[in-house]
C-alpha positions as CSV (number, residue, x, y, z in Angstrom):
1,M,267.8,-13.1,-28.2
2,K,269.9,-11.2,-25.7
3,A,268.2,-10.5,-22.3
4,K,267.5,-7.2,-21.7
5,S,270.1,-4.9,-19.2
6,F,270.2,-2.2,-17.8
7,T,273.3,0.6,-16.9
8,I,273.7,3.1,-14.3
9,Y,275.2,6.3,-15.9
10,H,277.2,9.3,-14.3
11,N,278.7,11.7,-16.3
12,L,281.2,15.1,-14.5
13,V,284.1,17.5,-15.4
14,I,286.7,17.2,-13.2
15,N,289.9,20.1,-13.4
16,G,292.5,18.0,-13.4
17,S,294.8,16.4,-16.2
18,K,293.9,13.6,-17.8
19,K,296.8,11.6,-16.6
20,D,296.1,12.2,-13.2
21,V,292.3,11.8,-13.3
22,F,293.3,8.1,-15.1
23,E,295.5,7.0,-12.2
24,A,292.9,8.1,-9.7
25,I,290.4,5.8,-11.3
26,S,292.9,3.1,-12.3
27,D,296.1,2.5,-9.9
28,P,295.3,0.7,-6.4
29,N,297.1,3.6,-4.5
30,H,294.9,5.8,-5.8
31,L,291.9,3.6,-6.0
32,V,292.0,2.8,-1.9
33,N,291.7,6.8,-1.4
34,W,288.0,7.5,-2.8
35,W,286.3,3.6,-3.9
36,P,287.7,0.3,-1.8
37,L,289.6,-0.4,1.6
38,K,291.9,-2.2,-0.2
39,C,293.1,-2.8,-3.5
40,S,295.7,-4.3,-6.0
41,G,296.1,-5.4,-9.4
42,E,297.8,-4.7,-12.5
43,V,297.1,-1.8,-14.6
44,K,297.1,-3.2,-17.6
45,L,294.5,-5.2,-20.4
46,G,293.4,-8.6,-18.7
47,G,295.0,-7.7,-15.5
48,V,293.0,-8.6,-11.9
49,Y,292.0,-6.5,-9.3
50,R,291.0,-7.2,-6.2
51,L,288.6,-4.6,-4.5
52,F,288.2,-5.0,-1.0
53,F,285.5,-3.6,1.0
54,S,284.8,-6.0,3.8
55,E,285.0,-10.1,4.1
56,E,281.8,-10.3,3.0
57,Y,282.7,-7.7,0.2
58,D,285.8,-9.1,-1.1
59,W,285.5,-9.0,-4.9
60,L,287.5,-9.4,-8.2
61,A,287.4,-7.9,-11.1
62,K,289.6,-8.1,-14.3
63,V,290.6,-5.2,-17.2
64,V,289.1,-5.8,-20.3
65,Y,289.2,-1.9,-21.9
66,F,292.7,-0.5,-21.8
67,D,292.7,2.9,-23.6
68,P,296.2,5.1,-21.1
69,Y,294.2,8.5,-20.2
70,N,291.2,7.8,-22.1
71,T,289.1,4.6,-21.4
72,F,289.6,2.2,-18.3
73,E,287.4,-0.7,-18.1
74,L,286.6,-3.6,-15.7
75,S,284.5,-6.8,-15.4
76,M,283.5,-8.1,-12.5
77,I,284.8,-11.9,-11.9
78,K,284.3,-12.1,-8.5
79,S,281.4,-10.4,-6.3
80,D,277.7,-10.5,-5.3
81,E,274.9,-12.0,-7.5
82,D,274.1,-8.6,-8.8
83,W,276.9,-7.3,-9.8
84,A,278.5,-10.7,-11.1
85,T,277.0,-9.7,-14.5
86,T,278.6,-5.7,-14.4
87,S,281.1,-3.9,-15.5
88,F,282.1,-0.4,-15.0
89,K,283.7,1.9,-17.8
90,Y,285.5,5.6,-17.3
91,E,285.9,7.3,-20.4
92,L,288.0,10.3,-20.5
93,V,286.8,13.1,-22.7
94,E,287.7,17.0,-23.4
95,K,285.2,19.3,-24.6
96,K,285.3,22.7,-24.6
97,G,288.2,23.1,-22.4
98,K,286.5,20.4,-20.1
99,L,287.8,17.4,-18.8
100,W,284.5,15.2,-18.7
101,L,284.4,11.7,-17.4
102,N,281.8,9.6,-18.7
103,F,280.9,6.8,-16.1
104,S,279.4,3.8,-17.0
105,H,278.0,0.7,-14.8
106,E,276.4,-1.7,-17.6
107,G,275.3,-5.3,-17.3
108,W,272.7,-5.1,-14.4
109,E,270.4,-8.0,-15.2
110,T,267.2,-6.0,-13.0
111,E,266.2,-2.9,-11.3
112,N,266.4,-4.0,-8.6
113,D,266.8,-2.0,-4.9
114,H,270.8,-2.6,-5.0
115,F,271.1,-1.6,-9.0
116,K,269.1,2.2,-7.1
117,H,271.5,2.0,-4.0
118,S,274.5,1.4,-6.7
119,S,273.5,4.5,-8.4
120,Y,273.4,6.7,-5.4
121,C,276.4,5.5,-4.3
122,W,278.3,5.7,-7.5
123,A,277.4,9.4,-8.0
124,M,278.5,10.1,-4.3
125,L,281.9,8.1,-4.5
126,L,282.4,10.1,-8.6
127,N,282.1,13.4,-6.1
128,G,284.8,11.6,-3.5
129,L,287.1,10.9,-6.5
130,K,286.5,14.5,-8.1
131,N,287.3,16.0,-4.8
132,Y,290.3,13.6,-4.4
133,V,292.0,14.8,-7.7
134,E,291.0,18.5,-7.6
135,K,291.9,19.1,-4.2
136,G,293.7,15.9,-2.5
137,S,290.5,15.0,-0.2
138,I,290.3,11.2,1.0
139,I,287.4,10.6,2.8
140,P,287.3,8.3,5.2
141,F,286.4,4.9,4.1
142,V,283.4,4.4,7.1
143,D,282.0,7.7,5.6
144,R,282.2,6.8,1.6
145,A,278.6,6.0,0.3
């Protein structure tokens, strides 16, 4: 029997092209403008990303699903204990003339305080992504969720 897991979901409209949004969620040169302090990685299936937030939070994730301009999914391979079993997915869907970003962060073992805090942080960060794509706004790292 598979253990129960929990998922964070956020869906939002981003006024931009699929290409621009996909690059913002997958290209390390764009990721640093709305999420980690530093980032490196290969934008391809099997590529490994280094997501550096601080010395304590220097994580690795692997690209486990890659459909350019549609879906991008990373699975954690080095992180803190709560994120270790998780993966997060970005899906771009056009509906009624709008571009939706459907986000999920799956595989949480518990709905603990870190799960709840991460859900809040993702909402704030995804708003930063939206503002980055739509307006070119970059929130300084110290001010991100």
